[in-house]
C-alpha positions in Angstrom: 0.0 21.4 -36.8 2.5 20.1 -34.2 3.0 22.2 -31.2 6.3 22.4 -29.1 5.2 19.5 -26.9 4.8 17.0 -29.8 7.2 14.1 -29.7 8.0 11.8 -32.5 6.3 8.4 -32.7 9.7 6.7 -32.3 10.3 8.6 -29.1 6.9 7.7 -27.8 7.7 4.0 -28.6 11.0 4.3 -26.7 9.3 5.9 -23.7 6.5 3.3 -23.7 9.0 0.5 -23.6 11.0 2.2 -20.8 7.7 2.6 -18.9 6.6 -0.9 -19.4 10.0 -2.3 -18.2 10.3 0.0 -15.2 14.1 0.0 -15.4 14.4 3.8 -15.5 15.6 5.8 -18.5 17.5 3.8 -21.2 20.3 6.3 -21.0 21.4 4.5 -17.8 20.9 0.9 -19.2 23.9 -1.4 -19.4 24.7 -3.9 -22.1 23.2 -6.6 -19.8 19.9 -4.6 -19.7 19.8 -4.6 -23.5 20.6 -8.4 -23.6 17.7 -8.9 -21.2 15.4 -6.7 -23.3 16.4 -8.7 -26.4 15.5 -11.9 -24.6 12.2 -10.5 -23.3 11.2 -9.3 -26.8 12.1 -12.7 -28.4 9.9 -14.5 -25.7 7.0 -12.1 -26.3 7.1 -11.8 -30.1 9.2 -14.7 -31.4 11.5 -12.2 -33.1 15.1 -11.8 -32.1 16.3 -8.2 -32.1 20.1 -7.9 -31.7 21.6 -5.9 -28.8 23.2 -3.6 -31.3 19.8 -2.9 -33.0 18.3 -2.1 -29.6 21.2 0.1 -28.6 20.8 2.0 -32.0 17.1 2.4 -31.4 17.5 3.7 -27.9 20.4 6.1 -28.9 23.2 4.3 -27.1 25.0 3.7 -30.4 25.1 6.3 -33.2 22.6 5.4 -36.0 23.0 6.8 -39.5 19.6 5.4 -40.6 16.2 5.2 -39.1 15.0 1.9 -37.5 13.6 -0.5 -40.0 9.8 -1.1 -40.2 10.3 -4.7 -39.0 12.2 -3.4 -35.9 9.4 -0.9 -35.2 6.8 -3.6 -35.7 8.5 -5.9 -33.3 8.8 -3.3 -30.6 5.2 -2.3 -31.0 4.1 -6.0 -30.8 6.2 -6.3 -27.6 4.1 -3.5 -26.2 0.9 -5.3 -27.1 0.0 -3.6 -30.3 -0.7 -5.4 -33.5 1.9 -3.5 -35.5 3.9 -0.2 -35.7 1.0 1.3 -37.6 -1.4 0.3 -34.8 0.9 1.9 -32.2 1.3 5.0 -34.3 -2.4 5.5 -34.8 -3.7 4.2 -31.4 -1.0 5.6 -29.2 -1.1 9.2 -30.4 -1.6 10.7 -26.9 -1.1 7.8 -24.6 1.9 6.3 -22.9 1.9 3.2 -20.8 1.4 3.7 -17.1 4.5 2.9 -15.2 4.4 -0.6 -13.7 4.6 -0.9 -9.9 8.2 -0.7 -8.8 9.6 -2.1 -5.6 10.8 0.1 -2.8 14.4 -0.9 -3.6 14.1 0.3 -7.1 13.2 3.8 -5.9 15.3 4.2 -2.8 18.5 2.2 -3.5 18.6 2.2 -7.3 19.3 -1.5 -7.3 20.0 -2.9 -10.8 17.0 -4.9 -12.1 18.9 -8.2 -11.8 19.2 -7.8 -8.0 15.6 -6.8 -7.2 14.6 -10.3 -6.2 17.4 -10.3 -3.7 16.2 -7.0 -2.4 12.7 -8.3 -1.9 14.2 -11.2 0.1 16.2 -8.8 2.2 13.2 -6.7 2.8 11.2 -9.7 4.0 14.0 -10.8 6.3 14.1 -7.2 7.7 10.4 -7.2 8.3 10.5 -10.6 10.0 13.4 -9.5 12.2 11.5 -6.3 13.2 8.4 -8.4 14.1 10.5 -10.7 16.2 12.0 -7.8 18.1 8.6 -6.2 18.7 7.1 -9.5 19.8 10.1 -10.2 22.1 9.7 -6.7 23.7 6.0 -7.4 24.5 6.6 -10.9 25.7 9.3 -9.6 28.1 6.9 -7.1 29.7 3.8 -9.4 29.6 3.7 -9.7 33.4 4.0 -5.9 33.9 6.9 -3.7 34.7 8.5 -4.6 38.0 10.9 -2.4 39.9 13.9 -3.7 41.8 13.2 -4.0 45.5 15.9 -1.6 46.7 14.3 1.4 45.0 11.6 2.9 47.3 8.3 3.7 45.6 5.4 5.5 47.1 2.0 6.7 45.9 0.4 9.6 47.7 
C-alpha cells in the first residue's frame, strides 16, 4: 500500500536525471539545456529524443499522454539501467547521488554552459591571491624597518 511519501516511477526517473546532470531542477532549464540533454542522451544511448519529447517528459510542455515505453527505456539506459523495467524494479528506493558541483554552480548560479569559464576565473583568482601573498612576504623578508626619524627605545 503506497504511503503519502511514495512518488511515481516517472517522477523518480525525472529526479534521477536531474541529479545525474547536476543542473538543478528541470523547472528552471532553458531550451538550450534540453538541447544539450538530447545530445548527451544520443551520445550515451545512440537514441535521439527530441527536445519536445524531453520538455513533455519534464513537464515544461503540457502532455496529454504518458511517455512512450521507448522514451522511458532510453532515459533509463541514459542513467545506466538496462531498461525502464530494470529502473522501475531496481530503483524502487534509490535515487542517484548528486554529482559534485563546482563552487560557482552553488554560489553564483552560473548556467551550465559557463561553468568551464567560471573554473578558469577561479584559477586566475587563486593565482592572483597567491601572487599577492608571496609579494607581501618577499617585501618583508629582511624584516620590518622603521624610518630613521622616528625614535624607538626599548626599556
